[in-house]
LOBA-92387 format. One record per residue (C-alpha): residue in three letters; residue number from 1; x negated, y negated, z. Coordinates in steps of 0.2 Angstrom, whole numbers, padded with zeros to 4 digits, always signed. Each point is the difference from the previous one (the first is absolute). Layout:
KOLKE	ALA	NUM	X	Y	Z
...
***
This chain:
KOLKE	UNK	1	-0482	-0443	+0680
KOLKE	UNK	2	+0018	+0003	+0002
KOLKE	UNK	3	+0012	-0013	-0006
KOLKE	UNK	4	+0017	+0000	+0008
KOLKE	UNK	5	+0014	-0006	-0011
KOLKE	UNK	6	+0012	-0012	+0009
KOLKE	UNK	7	+0019	+0000	-0003
KOLKE	UNK	8	+0014	-0013	+0001
KOLKE	UNK	9	+0018	+0002	+0002
KOLKE	UNK	10	+0012	-0010	-0011
KOLKE	UNK	11	+0019	-0001	+0005
KOLKE	UNK	12	+0013	-0005	-0012
KOLKE	UNK	13	+0015	-0005	+0011
KOLKE	UNK	14	+0016	+0000	-0011
KOLKE	UNK	15	+0018	-0002	+0004
KOLKE	UNK	16	+0003	+0019	-0005
KOLKE	UNK	17	-0017	+0008	+0003
KOLKE	UNK	18	-0016	-0002	+0010
KOLKE	UNK	19	-0014	+0007	-0011
KOLKE	UNK	20	-0017	+0002	+0007
KOLKE	UNK	21	-0016	+0005	-0008
KOLKE	UNK	22	-0018	+0003	+0006
KOLKE	UNK	23	-0012	-0008	-0013
KOLKE	UNK	24	-0018	+0003	-0002
KOLKE	UNK	25	-0014	-0012	-0006
KOLKE	UNK	26	+0004	+0004	-0018
KOLKE	UNK	27	+0018	-0006	+0002
KOLKE	UNK	28	+0006	+0018	-0001
KOLKE	UNK	29	+0015	+0006	+0011
KOLKE	UNK	30	-0006	+0015	+0009
KOLKE	UNK	31	+0015	+0003	+0012
KOLKE	UNK	32	+0018	-0005	+0000
KOLKE	UNK	33	+0015	-0001	+0011
KOLKE	UNK	34	+0018	-0007	-0003
KOLKE	UNK	35	+0015	-0003	+0012
KOLKE	UNK	36	+0016	-0008	-0002
KOLKE	UNK	37	+0002	-0018	+0007
KOLKE	UNK	38	+0017	+0003	+0005
KOLKE	UNK	39	+0007	-0018	+0001
KOLKE	UNK	40	+0007	-0008	+0010
KOLKE	UNK	41	-0009	+0003	+0016
KOLKE	UNK	42	-0013	-0009	+0012
KOLKE	UNK	43	-0017	-0005	-0006
KOLKE	UNK	44	-0008	+0010	+0014
KOLKE	UNK	45	+0008	+0016	-0007
KOLKE	UNK	46	-0006	-0003	-0017
KOLKE	UNK	47	-0018	-0004	+0005
KOLKE	UNK	48	+0000	+0016	+0011
KOLKE	UNK	49	+0004	+0010	-0016
KOLKE	UNK	50	-0013	-0009	-0010
KOLKE	UNK	51	-0013	+0005	+0013
KOLKE	UNK	52	+0006	+0018	+0000
KOLKE	UNK	53	+0000	+0000	-0019
KOLKE	UNK	54	-0018	-0007	+0000
KOLKE	UNK	55	-0006	+0014	+0011
KOLKE	UNK	56	+0009	+0013	-0011
KOLKE	UNK	57	-0009	-0007	-0016
KOLKE	UNK	58	-0017	+0000	+0009
KOLKE	UNK	59	+0003	+0018	+0005
KOLKE	UNK	60	+0005	+0004	-0018
KOLKE	UNK	61	-0016	-0008	-0006
KOLKE	UNK	62	-0010	+0012	+0011
KOLKE	UNK	63	-0009	-0014	+0009
KOLKE	UNK	64	+0000	-0007	+0018
KOLKE	UNK	65	+0007	-0016	+0005
KOLKE	UNK	66	-0017	-0005	+0006
KOLKE	UNK	67	-0005	+0000	-0019
KOLKE	UNK	68	+0014	-0013	-0003
KOLKE	UNK	69	-0008	-0018	+0000
KOLKE	UNK	70	+0016	-0010	-0004
KOLKE	UNK	71	+0019	+0000	-0002
KOLKE	UNK	72	+0009	-0012	-0012
KOLKE	UNK	73	+0018	-0002	-0002
KOLKE	UNK	74	+0010	-0007	-0015
KOLKE	UNK	75	+0017	-0006	+0006
KOLKE	UNK	76	+0014	-0009	-0008
KOLKE	UNK	77	+0002	-0018	+0006
KOLKE	UNK	78	-0011	-0014	+0007
KOLKE	UNK	79	-0015	+0009	+0007
KOLKE	UNK	80	-0012	-0012	+0009
KOLKE	UNK	81	-0017	+0008	-0001
KOLKE	UNK	82	-0007	-0012	+0012
KOLKE	UNK	83	+0011	+0005	+0014
KOLKE	UNK	84	+0005	+0017	-0005
KOLKE	UNK	85	+0018	-0004	+0002
KOLKE	UNK	86	+0014	+0004	-0013
KOLKE	UNK	87	+0009	-0017	+0002
KOLKE	UNK	88	+0015	+0005	-0010
KOLKE	UNK	89	+0006	+0014	-0011
KOLKE	UNK	90	+0018	+0001	-0005
KOLKE	UNK	91	-0002	+0018	-0006
KOLKE	UNK	92	-0006	+0006	+0017
KOLKE	UNK	93	+0009	-0013	+0011
KOLKE	UNK	94	-0017	-0004	+0007
KOLKE	UNK	95	-0001	-0017	+0009
KOLKE	UNK	96	-0018	-0005	+0007
KOLKE	UNK	97	-0005	+0019	+0002
KOLKE	UNK	98	-0018	+0001	+0006
KOLKE	UNK	99	-0003	+0015	-0011
KOLKE	UNK	100	-0019	+0001	+0001
KOLKE	UNK	101	+0000	-0001	+0019
KOLKE	UNK	102	+0013	+0014	+0002
KOLKE	UNK	103	-0007	+0012	-0013
KOLKE	UNK	104	-0018	-0003	+0006
KOLKE	UNK	105	+0006	+0005	+0018
KOLKE	UNK	106	+0007	+0017	-0008
KOLKE	UNK	107	-0016	+0004	-0010
KOLKE	UNK	108	-0014	-0009	+0009
KOLKE	UNK	109	-0006	-0008	-0017
KOLKE	UNK	110	-0001	-0017	-0007
KOLKE	UNK	111	+0015	-0004	-0010
KOLKE	UNK	112	+0004	-0013	-0013
KOLKE	UNK	113	+0015	-0004	-0010
KOLKE	UNK	114	+0005	-0008	-0017
KOLKE	UNK	115	+0016	-0002	-0010
KOLKE	UNK	116	+0003	+0016	-0009
KOLKE	UNK	117	-0001	-0007	-0018
KOLKE	UNK	118	-0016	-0009	+0005
KOLKE	UNK	119	-0007	+0017	+0006
KOLKE	UNK	120	+0005	+0008	-0016
KOLKE	UNK	121	-0008	-0014	-0011
KOLKE	UNK	122	-0016	+0003	+0010
KOLKE	UNK	123	+0001	+0019	-0003
KOLKE	UNK	124	+0002	-0001	-0018
KOLKE	UNK	125	-0014	-0013	-0001
KOLKE	UNK	126	-0012	+0012	+0009
KOLKE	UNK	127	+0005	+0016	-0008
KOLKE	UNK	128	+0013	-0002	-0013
KOLKE	UNK	129	+0006	-0010	-0015
KOLKE	UNK	130	-0010	-0016	+0005
KOLKE	UNK	131	-0016	+0010	+0006
KOLKE	UNK	132	-0015	-0012	-0001
KOLKE	UNK	133	+0010	-0016	-0002
KOLKE	UNK	134	-0003	-0014	+0012
KOLKE	UNK	135	+0016	-0009	-0004
KOLKE	UNK	136	+0016	+0010	-0003
KOLKE	UNK	137	+0019	+0000	+0003
KOLKE	UNK	138	+0013	+0013	+0004
KOLKE	UNK	139	+0018	-0002	-0005
KOLKE	UNK	140	+0012	+0014	+0006
KOLKE	UNK	141	+0017	+0001	-0008
KOLKE	UNK	142	+0011	+0009	+0012
KOLKE	UNK	143	+0015	-0004	+0011
KOLKE	UNK	144	-0008	-0017	+0000
KOLKE	UNK	145	-0015	-0008	-0009
KOLKE	UNK	146	-0016	+0002	+0011
KOLKE	UNK	147	-0017	-0007	-0003
KOLKE	UNK	148	-0018	+0000	+0006
KOLKE	UNK	149	-0014	-0011	-0005
KOLKE	UNK	150	-0019	+0004	+0002
KOLKE	UNK	151	-0012	-0014	-0002
KOLKE	UNK	152	-0018	+0003	+0001
KOLKE	UNK	153	+0003	+0017	+0006
KOLKE	UNK	154	+0011	-0005	+0015
KOLKE	UNK	155	+0018	-0001	+0003
KOLKE	UNK	156	+0008	-0017	-0002
KOLKE	UNK	157	+0014	-0002	+0013
KOLKE	UNK	158	+0000	-0019	+0003
KOLKE	UNK	159	-0001	-0010	+0016
KOLKE	UNK	160	+0014	+0009	+0008
KOLKE	UNK	161	-0002	+0018	-0007
KOLKE	UNK	162	+0016	-0002	-0010
KOLKE	UNK	163	-0008	-0004	-0016
KOLKE	UNK	164	+0002	+0009	-0017
KOLKE	UNK	165	+0019	+0002	+0001
KOLKE	UNK	166	-0001	-0001	-0018
KOLKE	UNK	167	+0018	+0006	-0003
KOLKE	UNK	168	+0007	-0015	+0008
KOLKE	UNK	169	-0006	-0012	-0014
KOLKE	UNK	170	+0014	-0007	-0009
KOLKE	UNK	171	+0002	+0003	-0019
KOLKE	UNK	172	+0018	-0005	-0002
KOLKE	UNK	173	+0005	-0017	+0009
KOLKE	UNK	174	+0017	+0003	+0009
KOLKE	UNK	175	+0000	+0018	-0007
KOLKE	UNK	176	+0005	+0016	+0009
KOLKE	UNK	177	+0000	+0000	+0019
KOLKE	UNK	178	-0015	+0009	+0007
KOLKE	UNK	179	+0000	+0010	+0016
KOLKE	UNK	180	-0012	-0014	+0007
KOLKE	UNK	181	+0013	-0013	-0001
KOLKE	UNK	182	-0007	-0009	-0015
KOLKE	UNK	183	+0008	+0000	-0017
KOLKE	UNK	184	-0009	+0006	-0016
KOLKE	UNK	185	-0014	+0009	+0007
KOLKE	UNK	186	-0010	+0011	-0011
KOLKE	UNK	187	+0004	+0014	+0012
KOLKE	UNK	188	+0019	-0002	-0004
KOLKE	UNK	189	-0004	+0003	-0019
KOLKE	UNK	190	-0015	+0011	-0001
KOLKE	UNK	191	+0003	+0013	+0014
KOLKE	UNK	192	+0007	+0017	-0002
KOLKE	UNK	193	+0015	-0007	+0009
KOLKE	UNK	194	+0002	-0014	-0012
KOLKE	UNK	195	-0001	+0012	-0015
KOLKE	UNK	196	+0014	+0011	+0007
KOLKE	UNK	197	+0011	-0016	+0002
KOLKE	UNK	198	-0004	-0005	-0017
KOLKE	UNK	199	+0004	+0017	-0007
KOLKE	UNK	200	+0017	+0001	+0009
KOLKE	UNK	201	+0005	-0017	-0007
KOLKE	UNK	202	-0005	+0005	-0017
KOLKE	UNK	203	+0010	+0017	+0002
KOLKE	UNK	204	+0016	-0010	+0005
KOLKE	UNK	205	-0002	-0011	-0016
KOLKE	UNK	206	-0003	+0016	-0011
KOLKE	UNK	207	+0012	+0014	+0005
KOLKE	UNK	208	-0007	+0010	-0015
KOLKE	UNK	209	-0018	-0001	+0005
KOLKE	UNK	210	-0010	+0016	+0002
KOLKE	UNK	211	-0005	-0007	+0017
KOLKE	UNK	212	+0016	+0006	+0007
KOLKE	UNK	213	-0004	+0018	-0005
KOLKE	UNK	214	-0018	-0001	+0007
KOLKE	UNK	215	+0006	-0007	+0016
KOLKE	UNK	216	+0013	+0014	+0002
KOLKE	UNK	217	-0014	+0013	-0003
KOLKE	UNK	218	-0011	-0008	+0013
KOLKE	UNK	219	+0015	-0002	+0012
KOLKE	UNK	220	-0003	-0019	+0001
KOLKE	UNK	221	-0007	-0015	-0009
KOLKE	UNK	222	-0019	+0000	+0003
KOLKE	UNK	223	-0015	-0008	-0008
KOLKE	UNK	224	-0001	+0013	-0014
KOLKE	UNK	225	+0018	-0002	-0006
KOLKE	UNK	226	-0003	-0015	-0012
KOLKE	UNK	227	-0017	+0007	-0006
KOLKE	UNK	228	+0008	+0018	-0003
KOLKE	UNK	229	+0014	-0008	-0010
KOLKE	UNK	230	-0012	-0011	-0010
KOLKE	UNK	231	-0010	+0015	-0005
KOLKE	UNK	232	+0016	+0008	-0006
KOLKE	UNK	233	+0003	-0014	-0011
KOLKE	UNK	234	+0013	-0010	+0011
KOLKE	UNK	235	-0001	-0019	-0005
KOLKE	UNK	236	+0007	-0005	+0017
KOLKE	UNK	237	-0013	+0010	+0009
KOLKE	UNK	238	-0013	-0008	-0011
KOLKE	UNK	239	+0006	-0017	+0004
KOLKE	UNK	240	-0001	+0003	+0019
KOLKE	UNK	241	-0018	+0007	-0002
KOLKE	UNK	242	-0006	-0015	-0010
KOLKE	UNK	243	+0007	-0012	+0012
KOLKE	UNK	244	-0007	+0008	+0015
KOLKE	UNK	245	-0017	+0002	-0008
KOLKE	UNK	246	+0000	-0019	-0004
KOLKE	UNK	247	+0004	-0003	+0019
KOLKE	UNK	248	-0014	+0010	+0005
KOLKE	UNK	249	-0012	-0007	-0012
KOLKE	UNK	250	+0005	-0018	+0004
KOLKE	UNK	251	-0006	+0002	+0018
KOLKE	UNK	252	-0015	+0009	-0005
KOLKE	UNK	253	-0005	-0014	-0011
KOLKE	UNK	254	+0002	-0012	+0015
KOLKE	UNK	255	-0011	+0011	+0010
KOLKE	UNK	256	-0014	+0001	-0013
KOLKE	UNK	257	+0001	-0019	-0003
KOLKE	UNK	258	-0002	-0003	+0019
KOLKE	UNK	259	-0013	+0013	+0005
KOLKE	UNK	260	-0008	+0005	-0016
KOLKE	UNK	261	-0004	+0017	+0007
KOLKE	UNK	262	-0012	+0012	-0009
KOLKE	UNK	263	+0013	+0014	+0002
KOLKE	UNK	264	+0019	-0001	+0003
KOLKE	UNK	265	+0007	+0017	+0004
KOLKE	UNK	266	+0018	+0004	+0002
KOLKE	UNK	267	+0008	+0014	+0010
KOLKE	UNK	268	+0017	+0007	+0004
KOLKE	UNK	269	+0012	+0013	-0007
KOLKE	UNK	270	+0003	-0010	-0016
KOLKE	UNK	271	-0018	+0002	-0005
KOLKE	UNK	272	+0004	+0018	-0004
KOLKE	UNK	273	+0006	-0008	-0017
KOLKE	UNK	274	-0018	-0002	-0005
KOLKE	UNK	275	-0002	-0008	-0017
KOLKE	UNK	276	+0018	-0003	-0002
KOLKE	UNK	277	-0002	-0013	+0014
KOLKE	UNK	278	-0019	-0005	-0002
KOLKE	UNK	279	+0000	-0004	-0019
KOLKE	UNK	280	+0014	-0013	+0000
KOLKE	UNK	281	-0007	-0007	+0016
KOLKE	UNK	282	-0017	-0002	-0008
KOLKE	UNK	283	+0007	-0008	-0015
KOLKE	UNK	284	+0010	-0013	+0011
KOLKE	UNK	285	-0016	-0004	+0010
KOLKE	UNK	286	-0011	-0002	-0015
KOLKE	UNK	287	+0013	-0012	-0007
KOLKE	UNK	288	+0003	-0010	+0015
KOLKE	UNK	289	-0015	-0001	+0012
KOLKE	UNK	290	-0010	-0016	+0001
KOLKE	UNK	291	-0017	+0008	-0002
KOLKE	UNK	292	+0002	+0009	-0016
KOLKE	UNK	293	-0015	-0009	-0008
KOLKE	UNK	294	-0011	+0006	+0014
KOLKE	UNK	295	-0014	+0013	-0003
KOLKE	UNK	296	+0005	+0010	+0015
KOLKE	UNK	297	+0018	+0006	+0001
KOLKE	UNK	298	+0009	+0007	+0015
KOLKE	UNK	299	+0003	+0019	-0002
KOLKE	UNK	300	+0018	+0005	+0003
KOLKE	UNK	301	+0002	+0019	+0005
KOLKE	UNK	302	+0009	+0012	+0011
KOLKE	UNK	303	-0005	+0004	+0017
KOLKE	UNK	304	-0009	+0016	+0002
KOLKE	UNK	305	+0000	+0006	+0018
KOLKE	UNK	306	+0019	+0000	+0003
KOLKE	UNK	307	+0004	+0001	+0019
KOLKE	UNK	308	-0018	+0004	+0004
KOLKE	UNK	309	-0005	-0018	-0004
KOLKE	UNK	310	+0008	-0006	+0016
KOLKE	UNK	311	-0009	+0013	+0010
KOLKE	UNK	312	-0017	-0003	-0007
KOLKE	UNK	313	+0001	-0019	+0001
KOLKE	UNK	314	+0006	+0001	+0018
KOLKE	UNK	315	-0015	+0011	+0004
KOLKE	UNK	316	-0012	-0013	-0007
KOLKE	UNK	317	+0008	-0015	+0008
KOLKE	UNK	318	-0017	-0002	+0009
***
């Protein structure tokens, strides 16, 4: 008896790149392709490039399109899985784009969509940091603070498919203005963008800080500037790092108190700091979270799959 393996295509649609992977039944990516998104341009052109990249990935995997049983897409914004429409994505300038229908017409395959952070959360739960967990959460610390919630093995996205915008919970009443229009959002403080703003402010207040030297070497202030200065013994850099970690931890405790996930995993470039970030985060969480007397505790860790999480999760939306 010959058993034929079936394959799925996962597409991570980003503002900079369209990354495509052919994923087998063991959650392994066996073929890849990547093209630039080249914004701004019409949705039809972007979707045509997604289809072409999918064909390239299938060819790279050495399989036929007939062996592909499903195509999933993780996209920024509000992705209505019931209608297949990207209702709104400010990054892509999509407004009620019938992405599933349009991509299906190119490829002749069933297509489903999800928010990109939700797709990544599913990928990590299937094959990464939260493998085997039924209830997990993903927090990504990037330009903004993204989130994905998995409950009983399924993506939670709310009645309007716009749920789990976790970065837009307020941690500072009437605080810094967020890109969403509210003030005091967690995203405004815990994102890499927020960290850069905090670093610049501290540098202005501390002209002798080593953060100036590290920023000059890098060509700009970035998410590493304060951490590098701290490691070199700079007090102002350490103050920035300590404050930033407290902002991140404050929101993580809120998430744990609300959802009580088995695993909470974080991603984004800042996670390259490793234990420098994780150890103080865990201390804050241990001190502040409501369920610290419970036998089962949420495990906090770094995401494992990187950019592949979105591809794998998209491939297994169905």
